[in-house]
C-alpha positions in Angstrom: -5.5 28.2 4.7 -4.4 24.7 3.6 -4.7 22.9 6.9 -8.1 21.3 6.4 -7.4 20.3 2.8 -4.0 18.7 3.5 -5.4 17.1 6.6 -8.1 15.4 4.5 -5.7 14.5 1.9 -3.3 12.9 4.5 -6.1 11.0 5.9 -7.2 9.7 2.6 -3.6 8.6 1.9 -3.4 6.9 5.3 -6.6 5.0 4.6 -5.4 3.8 1.2 -2.0 2.7 2.6 -3.8 0.8 5.4 -6.1 -0.8 2.8 -3.1 -1.9 0.8 -1.5 -3.4 3.9 -4.6 -5.3 4.9 -4.6 -6.7 1.3 -1.0 -7.7 1.7 -1.7 -9.4 5.0 -4.6 -11.2 3.7 -2.9 -12.5 0.5 -1.7 -16.1 -0.1 1.9 -15.0 -0.5 4.8 -16.5 1.5 5.8 -14.6 4.7 9.0 -13.1 3.3 7.3 -11.3 0.2 4.5 -10.1 2.7 7.1 -8.6 5.0 8.9 -6.9 2.1 5.6 -5.4 0.8 4.7 -4.2 4.3 8.2 -2.7 4.7 7.9 -0.9 1.4 4.4 0.4 2.4 5.7 1.6 5.9 9.2 3.0 5.0 8.4 4.4 1.5 4.6 4.7 1.6 4.1 6.5 -1.7 6.6 4.4 -3.8 5.5 1.2 -2.0 1.8 2.0 -2.7 2.4 2.7 -6.3 4.5 -0.5 -6.6 1.9 -2.6 -5.0 -0.8 -1.3 -7.3 1.2 -2.3 -10.4 3.3 -5.3 -9.1 0.9 -6.6 -6.5 -1.0 -9.8 -6.5 -3.5 -8.8 -9.2 -0.8 -8.0 -11.6 0.2 -11.7 -11.8 -3.4 -12.7 -12.6 -3.8 -10.2 -15.5 -0.8 -11.5 -17.3 
């Protein structure tokens, strides 16, 4: 009953995490912060993704 819906939701989540990882890799940050952000995205995907959206590279430009 929920197979297709959860599958599509999981696919969407995977796409968003991969998008965030590509932005981390393409950023001008030093290698250590990049590695820490990637580790957060890989090992704590939901928390890492939320943290990246609020604390990532764009957050510094807005302040």
